[in-house]
N, C-alpha and C positions, 0 to 999 in steps of 0.2 A: 634340437640337437646341440646341446651345450658342450663346450670343450673346456675342461679344467686346465690348470697350468701345464706348460710344456714339460713333457717327459715323465708325467706322473700317472698317466692313464691311457695306455696304448689300446689299439683296436685289435681284437682277436677273431680269427676264423673259427668255424665250428670244429674243424679238425684239431686246432690248437686247444680249444676248450676241452674236447674229448680226451686229449692226451694229458692235460693237467688234472682232470678229474678221474682219469684212468677208467673211462667207460668207452663204449663204442659210439661211433658217430650216429647210428640210428637211435641210440638212447638220448642223445642231445636233441635230435629232431623230434623224438616223442615228447620230451619235456616241453619243447616249444609249442607243440600242438595241444597238449593236455593241460598245461599249467598256465592259467590266465595271467599270472604275475611275472612270467618269464620275460627277461629284457627284450626290447625291440631291436631289430637289426638296423644297421646303416648300410645302404647299398653303394657299392663302388666297383667299377669295372666288371659289372655282372656278378659280383660276389658279395655275400652278406658278411658284415663285420659287427662285432658286439663290443661295447665299452667294458673294459676289464673290471672297473670298479662296480658296475652294475651286475656283471656276471658273478664276481666274488661275493657281493652282498646276497645274491640269490642262493649261491652254493652254501653260504654260511648258515642258511636256514634249513638245509636239507641234510640230515644225518645219513651216514653210510649204513645200509642195512647190515646186521651182524653177519649174515652169510656171505657178504661181499668184502668183509674186512681183510686187510693184508696182515701178515704175521706180526708186524711191529705196531699195529694200529690198535688203540684202546677202543672199547665200546663207547659210543657217543660222539666219536669224531665226525666232523662234517666234511662234505665234499670240498668246502672252502679251505678247511685246514689241510686236507690232502693236496689241493691245488697249490697252495702257497709253499708247501714242503717241496713238491716236485718242481715248482718254478724256481725256488732258491737253489736247487741243484744244478740248474743250467745257467744261461746268461740271458736274462730278460732283455728283449730288445729296447725297452724303455730305458733301463739302467745303462745299457751300452750307449744309447743315444745321448743320455744325460751326461755320461762321462766324456763323450766326444765333444759335446757342445761346450763343456766347461773347461776343456783343456785344448788349447791351441786354436780355438775358434775366435775370429775377430768379433763375433756377435755375442760374447758372453754377457757384457753389460749392455743394456738397451741403448741403441744409438739412433739418432735421427737421420733423415735422408741427407745425402751429400748435396750441398748447395751448388757448388761449381765443379762438375766433373772434369777430369783431365781432358784436354783437347784430343788426345789419341783415343781415349775411350769414347768420346763423342763421335769421332770419325768412324770407329768400328761399329757403333750402334747404328749410325746412319746407313752404313753399308748393309748391315743385317736387316734393316727395315726398308731397304731399297729393292734391288733386283732379286734378292734371294727369297723374298716373300712368295712371289708367284712361282718361282722355280722349285720351291720345296713343298708348298702346301697343296698344289694340284687343285682338285675340286673341293678341298676342305676350306674352312673359313680362316680368315686372318687370325682369329682368336686361337684356333688350334695351333697355328704356327707360333703365336705368342707363347702358348703353353710350352712348346719345345724350348724356346729361349729361356723361359723361367725355370724349367726343369734343369737345364744345363747350368744356369746361373746358381740355382740352389745347390746342386751337387758340387759345383766348383768351390763354393764358399763353405758348405757344411760337411762335405764328405770328399775331400780332395783326392784320396786314394782311389775311390771308386770312379770319380770323374776322370782321372788320368787313365784308368783301365778302359773306360768307354772311349776316350779320345784316341788311345792307341788303336783300338779296333776301327775307329773312323778313318784313321790314316791308312789303314790297310784294306779298306772296303773294296770288294769286287762284285759289282752288279747290284741290281735293285732288290733282289731277294735278301741279300745281306743287309742292305740299307733298311729294309722294312723290319728285319729282326732287331737291328740296332735301335730303331725308334721304339719298338716295344720294350726293349731292355732298359732304355733310358727312362721311359715312363714307369716301368716296374720298380726300378731302383729308387726313384723319387717317391713313389707311392709307399713302398715299404718303409723308407726312412721317416716319412711324414706321419704315417700311421703308427709307427713305433713311438712317436712323440705325442700320440694321443689326438691327432687331428685327422679329419676326413680328407681323402685325396683320391682322385680317379684320373690321374694324368695319363695312364697307359691307354685308357679308352680314347682320350683326345688325340694322342700321338699316333694311334693306330689309323686314324683317318687321313694322315698326311700322305701325299703321293709325290715324292721327289722325282724330277725329270731324269736325273742321273745320280749315281752314287757320289760323283764328284761334288755335286751341289750340297749334299748333306755333309760331306767331309769338310767343305769350306766353311759351313756354318759352325760346326763343332770346333774347327781350328780358330775361327774368329772369337768364339766365346772363351777359348783357352787363353787368349791374349789380353783379356780384360784384367785389370788389377785393382778394381774397387767396386763398391756397390753401385750398380747401374739399373736397379729395378725401376726407379722413378724415371730415369732417362729413357728407358725402353717404352714406358707408358707414354711419356711425352711425345716420342716419335710416332707411336701408334695413333694417338689422338690427332696429331697434325696431318698424318698421311691418310687416315681413314675419314677425317672430317666428320666425326660422329654427330648424329642428330638425335641420339637417344638421351643425352645428358647424363649418362651413367658414369663416365670416366672424366676426369678425376679431379679433386680439388688441388689447385696449384700449391706447391710446397711452401712458398712464401706466405700465402694466405693461411695455410695450416699452422705455420710457425707463429704468426701474429695472433691467431685465435687461441692457440694453446697457451702462449705466454700471457695473454690478457687474462685468461681464466685462472692461470696459476698465480697471478700477481697478488691475489688476496691471501696467499699462503706463504709461509716461509720456505726456504730451499728444502726440497725433498719431503715436505709435509703432506701434500695430498696422498691419500692412500688408495683411491679408487677412481677409475675413469670409465665412462660409458659413452658409446656412440650408437644411437638407435638406427643409423643408416650408414653402415661402415664403408661402403664402396671398396677402396683398395687398402683399408686399414691405416691410412696415413695419420689420422688423428691419434689413434691408439699408440702408434709408433712414436710420434713426436712427444706425446704426453709422458710415455714411459721413459723416454730419454731425458725429458726435463725433470722428472722426479727420481732419476736414478742415483743422484748424488745428494749427500747431506750438506749441512751448513759449512763444513770444512772441505767440501769438494771431494770427499771420499765416497766410494760405493756404499749405498744403503744395504743393511743386512736384510731388510724386508722389501721385496720388490712391490711396486704398485700393482694393484689388482685391476685388470682390464676386462671389459666385456663389451661385445658389439653384436649388432643384429644386421642382417642383410637380406635382401629380397631376391637376389639373383644367384643361381648356382655357379655361373661362370666366374663372377667377381668374388664369390665366396671362396673358391679355391685359390684364386690369385692373392686375395687378401691373406689367407692362411699362410701361404708360402712367404709372402712379404713380411708378415709378423715374425715367423720363425727365423728368417734371415737376420732380423734386427733384434733378436733376443727377447721377443715379447711373446707372452702366452697367447696362443691362438684361440682365445675364448670367444668363439663366434657362433651365433645361432642363425640358421637359415629358416626364415619365417616368410610365409606367404601372405599374411594379413598385416594390417597396420598395428603398431604396438598398443594403441589405445582401445582396440576392439576386444577387450577382455570381458569377463562377466561383470554385470552391473554391480557396483559397490565393492568391487575387488580392490584390496589394498595392495599397492606396489610391493612386491616381495623383498626388494632391496633398494637402498639409496646409495648415491655416489657423491664424492666430493666434487667431481668435475664431469660435465656433460658437454661433448663437442660433436657437432654434426653438420653436414651439408645435405639436407633432405631434399627430395624432389618437391618442387613447389609448382602450384597451378596458377597460371596467370589469366585464366578465363574469368569472365565476369561471373561473380558468385550468384547462385540462385537465391530465391527468397526463403527457402525452407531452412530449418535448423535441425541438426542431428540430435537424437535422443540418447544414443548409446555412448558410453564413456562418461568419465567424470570431468566436468568443466567448471572449475572454481571461478574462472574469470569470464565465463560466458560460453554458450554453445556455438561452435564455428558453423559457417554455412555448410550445407550438405556436399556441395561440389567443389569445395576449396579447402585444402588441408593445411594451409599456411599456419593458422593459429592453433590448429590441433597439434602440430609439431611443437610449437612454442610451449603450449601448456603441458604436453607430455614431458618435454625436457625439464620444465620447472618441477613437475611432480616427482622426478627422479633425483632431486637434489636433497642431500642431507643438510643439517644445520650448518650455516656458513658456506655452503657450496656455491659454485659459479657454473653458468652454462654459456657457451658461445655457439651461436647458430647463424648460418647464412640464410638471409631472407630476401625476397624480391623487394625492391624499393616501393612498389605499388602497395604492399601490405602496410607500409608506414603511414599512408594517408588515404587509403581506400575509403570511399564514401558509403560503403555497405553498412547498414545499421548494426548487424551482428558484429562485424569486425571493429567498428568504431566503439561499440560497447566493450569489447575485449580490451582494446587499447586503453580506454578510459580506466578500466579496472586494473590493468597492469601498471599504469602510471600512478594511480592513487595508492596502489599497494607498495609502490617504491621498488619494484623489482627490475626496472629497466635502468641499468647502470650506464651503458654507453652504446651508441650506434655510430658505425663508421661506413660512410659511402665509399664503395670500392670503385676502381677504374673500370671503364667498359672494356670488353673484349679480353677479359682475363681467362674466361672459360671457353673451351672448344665446343662444349655441348649446348651452350645457350648464349644468346645475345641479350638476354633480359638483364637490365641493370640491377645490381644487388648490393646489399649492405650486410655488415656483421653486427648482430645484436648480442651484446654482453649482458646477461641477466644474472640476478642474484637471488638467493633463497629468500622467501618472504619474511623470515624471522630476522633478517638483517637489512631493512629497507634503506633506500637513499632518498634525499629530498630534492636532488637535482640530477638531471640526465645530461651526460656529456655527448655532444655531437661533433664528429670529426669528418671533414670532407677530404678524402684521399683520391678523388677522381682524377687529379692531375698527375698522380705518382706513377712510377713505372716507366719502362722503355718499350717502344714498338719493336717486335721481332716478327717480321712477316705480317700475317694477318692478326696476330695476337699482341696483347700488351703483357709485359712480364714484370713482376715485382722482384727485386733482389733483396739480399740480406740487409743492405743499408736502408732500403725503404721500410722493411719490417721493423728495424731498430728505431727509425724516425717515428713511426706510428706509436710504438711502445713508449718512447720518450715523451711524446705529446700526451698520451693517456696519463702517464705517471705525473707529468708536470701539473696537469689540471687536478687530478685526484689528490695529489699531495697538498694542494692548497686547502682542500676541504671546503668549508663554507666561509673561508676568509673573504675579506673585501677584494674584489677583482683588482688586479694590477693595472696601473695606468700605462697607456701606450701599448705597443704590440711587441711581444717577445719573439725571440728567434724561432722558437718552436711553432708559434702561431703563424709566423710568416711561411714556414714550411708546410704546416698542416692547418688550414683554416678551421676554426672551432667555435663552439658555443656551449656554455654551461647554463642549462635552461631549468628554471624552477617549475614546480608543479603549476603554479598560477599562470605562468606563461604558456605552458603546454595546454592548459584549459582553454586559453584564448585562441590557441591554434587548432582547436577542435581535436586535441590529443594527437596531433601529427607526430609520428616517429620517423619521418623522412628528413635526413640531415639537410637537404636542400631547402627545406622550409624554415630552417633556423639559422644556419651558418650564414646564409646570404643576407638576411635582414639584420643580423647583429654585428655587421662589419664584414668587410672583405667582399661585399656584393659586386662592387666595381671591378675588383681584382678578378673575381670569378668570371665576369663578362669578358674581361680582357683575355683571360686564359681560354675561355670558350672560343673566342674569336681566333686566337692564335692556333688552337687545336683545329679549328675549321679550315683555316688557311693551310695548315700542314696536311690535313687530310686531302684537300683539293689538290695541292701540289703533288702529293703522292699518287693520287688518281690520274692526274694528267701525265705524270712520268710513265705510269703503267700503260696508259693509253698509247703514248708515243712508242713504247717498246713493243706493244702488241701490234701496232700499225706496221712497224718495221718487219716483224715476223710475218704478218699477213701478206706483205708485199712480195715475199719470197715463196708464197704458197703456189702449188700447181694451179693453172687456170686463172690465177690472179696476176702474178708478175708477168706471165706470158699469155695474154688474153687471146691472142690469135690462135693459140693451141686448141682452144675450144672448138673453133670452126673446122679444124683438121681432124677432130676426134671421130673415130669410128663408133657408130652406135652398136651395142651388143645385139646379136641375133638370137642368143640362147635365152629362152624365156621359160624357165621352170616354174612350177606352181609353188606357192609358199609352203604348203604342207610337205613337199618333197625336200625342202631345205630345213624345216623347223619341226620340232615337236610342239603341237598346239594344245595347250591344256587350259580348260575352263576352270574357274575357281570352285571351291567346295560347295556343296549344296547348303541350303539354309538350315537343313536339319543337322548338319555337322558344324556349321558356324553361324548360328543365329544370335539374337540379342542376348540369350541366356549365357552364351560362352564369351561374350565380349564385355569389356569394361574400359574405364579410362586409366586404370592403375596397373594393368599387367605389364610385363617386361617386353613382350613381342608385339610390335606395331602391325596393324592390318591395313592393307592398301585398298582404298575404295576409289571409284571413278572421280570423286571430288578432289582427290589428292593428286590427280594428273593435271598439272598446271604448267603451261609454257614448255611442254616437252620434258618436264622434270617431275619426279615424285617429291612432293613437298615433305619437309621434315617435321612439320607440326602435326604429327599423328594424334588424332583424338579418340581412336578406338584401338584397344590392345587385347591380347589374350595371355593366358598363363603359359609357362613353358611346357606344362603337361599337354595342353591343347595343341600347341605348336608341334610338339613331338608326335602327337597322334595324327596330325595333318601334315606330316613332313613332306608328302608328295606335292604340297602346294606352297612350299617354301621357295623364296626367290634367291637367285644367285646373281653374281656380278655378270653383266652382259645380257641378262634376260630382258625381253621387251614386254612391257605391260600395255595392253589395249583395253578399251572399254568394251564390256560385253553387253550390258543393258543400261539404258539411260542415254543422255546426250553424248554423241560420238565426238571426241576431241582427239588431237594428235596423241600418239602413244608416248611412253616415257621409257628411258633406258635405266636399268637398275645400276646404281653406283656402289662403290666398295662398302660404304658405311650402311647401306641398306640390305646387305646380304643377311639372310636369316629372317627377313620380314615375311609376312604371310599374305597370300592373295585373299581377297574377299570373294563372295559368290558373284559379284558384279563385274569382274575383270577376267581377261584372258592373258595367259602367259605364252610367249613365243621363246623357244630355246633352240639354238642351232643344233641339229643332229650331230652326233659324234662323227659319223662317216662323212659329214659335210664340213667339218671344222677347218680343213685345209683349202676349201673352195669358196667359202663365203664368210664375210665378217659380220658379226651381229650389228656393229655400228653402221655398216653399209645398209643393211636391211632397215635399221631404225630410221636413218635419214630418208630412205625411199618411202617408208610408210608415213613419214611426216609431210610428204608433198601434199599440196592442196588437192591434187587430183586423186591421190590415194585416200585421203580423208573423205573426199566426196564419194569415192567408190564405196567405202565402208558405211557411210551414212545412207547411201542408196540401198545397200543390202539390209541394213538394220531397219529401214523404213518399210521394207517389203513385208515385214512380219506384223502380226496384229498389235503387239506392243513393241516399241523400239528395242530391238535386241539383235545382236550380231552373233550368229551361230558360228561355231568353230569350222564346220564344213564349208560355209560360205567364205570365211576368211581364208581358209586353206586353198581355195580355188584362185586366189589372186595371182596373176602372172608377174614375175619379177625379172626385169632385164638384168642379166648377170654378166658383167665384164670379167676379165682376168683379175686374179687376186691383186696384182700390182696396181692395176687401175682402181680397184676398190679402195686400196690403201690411200691412193692419191685423193680420191673423192672424199673419203672420210677425213683426211688431213685438212683439206681446204674448207669443208663445211664446219668441222669442229673448230678450226682456226677462226672462221668468220663468226661463229657463235661466241668465242672468247672475245673477239673484237666488239661484238654487240654488247656483251656484259661490261666491257671496259668503258664504252660510251655511256651506258646506263649509270655506272658508278660515278663518272665525272658529273653527269647531270644531277644525281642525288647529292653529291658533295657540294656542287654549286648552290643548290637550293638551301642546304644546311648552312653554308657560308653566308648566304644572303640573310638568313634568319639571325645568325650570330652577329652580323654587322649591324643589322637593324636594331638589335638589342643594345649594342654598344653605343650607337649614335642617338637612339631615342629613349633609352631606359633612364630612370631617375638616377641622378648622381649622388644624392644624399640618401642615408638610411631612413626608411619610414619609421615613424614613431609607433610604439606598441598598439596605440588605439587605431592605427590605420591598417591593421593586419588584414581585415577582410578585403579592403580595397586592393592591397598589395597582392593578395592571393588571387583575386579575380583578374587583375592585370597580367599576372604571370601566366595563368592558365589560358587567357585569351590570346597570348602571344605565341603559344605552342602550335 
């Protein structure tokens, strides 16, 4: 599903095609069934759409029969000629959209994301991503609510007149029926506009699932969006990540990292010279947006006549739509393909159809220990990657898409730089010997919401322009802590770019004596191929920067960071203890002895819908893989009353849609069905949409009981030792350890009044938070001890090159 440049190729319905060709709609349907080369449809909101260019090309090959000619039509005219004539007589939506975007739109010239949004806009977005989320989405997902915000944001920026008309209707809403109709109309307006620009969109379908509690809630959301006065697309995504605590790793690359990677890749070109950009895993489209903005101006700072060509691929339908809208808002062609398979899984020997000046991407990487096998499919000029680890498959794919003089910038896990796996070491050796590894930058920890894996940026060059030395930069100390994340700002990005240019501008000159200001800010090492051979072809900056100077500074910084982390953990513990002291039954412990025990003991099945997972015939090994977008929850993922985020089995969106009755919602309770019985887990916000495996049972509070029982109360009761023992006893009564839904449903639950349930949930959840705070302090203390030991006992002088093996052994032994 490729999308050509914005505004040149709209999507058409069958009725519109029939009108243009002046035939009946059944004729169009007949052509589809009878003619094998008729264009394929794109499905959106339950409706089929066809690419205009594909339809016109097909109609150009079909002459109008003489008996169907109109009075002014010559013999031999094609249906394509007729369609263009009739189209020109009206106002094509694509042309109207193109005029609108080029006149009065702030997104006419490609622009990058806003670095520092206005404080008022930040406050509005925080409100929108706060209480309004649950009040407007109802049973729908947070992503559906996010689609509402992005539709409103898109219409506000790209179609102000239509947005104002919708906002006026919102201000006069009366009742939920009008609210539901307004939601449908918002989605329809966005879909029609985006499809008129040649991009796929099905926002109406997403917004239809929203269930506002009151019309006022929807009115408040629309009003808040109308008060925004700048691009807040990235800001909304940031808030979404922080509040959802995503465990999927899908969202999104921090803007400062995007900025650094883009400008590094562009540094080999003059201003405005790159003509094409490719992202094989586009996520939110951030790389394509930033690259388009960087290449939008010429050497004199004037807009280029020819815009940079962009192309991206994505694996997820939800992020595909968000990325499309994001690209359009920033004046970038939404040239995105939705693909279900890895980009290198083409036919053997297939030559890449097109090459690019710049390749930028943040691919999904696999940190599991690689298997021993090597894959046979695909072209691997630097060596076949392991079968169960795609790290170096992505690297080689990016290199294969570079034209002469091109650059690629890719995020990689640090482990890929010095993995001991034979196949990966062979690939690193071939990359180094070919001179394609230009620079590797170690990034700070905690930059990404979706993963805690330490990562680096690899800057690669096309093999026809090799380098003799690889530059390593250590940026682990950069950025500032904001909550649980570390954030790079524009100054950090500029410092890294300055450090790269300072070293690369020296070329192969004799290294400068002493330490420069840049090197003080960013520890670095310019390493020759010979040195990389001695290091077993390590591409991990920590194996080079530390031993070529600044090692002691790194230890001091590591110790300083450890003390800072410990101090933060201790402050958080003190704050949590203060809160816990005010909890019911904790601050007033005598109250527990005065508490009346509940006498109402309903069965669990009267309170909950109890659903076993799908059968193995519906969700067996054939339907599961490690690369799908939707995680599957197995009993092994229930750990310490939580569902772990390290999901190792996934399914496609099609499979998840087919098994939608087994999808998890926030507040669902997941229990073990077969296997060792452990305490259940409560589904969190970021786990909404995950799928049950055949081995688990889902408990969901019945709608008629929602005002009488809290799912959190049931969860805490089921986690009691006696409750787990009860479930183990019922499971052991079967031939194989298995807990039947009927048995689980017979469990009697002591049910107090709702206010007391709320107090019980508050105190137990508060003590859980206190437990986690204690664990964080303990982990931080262990980390500080390791860092202090390294500072006190580590070598003070830099080891000589011939002591490399001993140094590597000592460092690994200390971890």
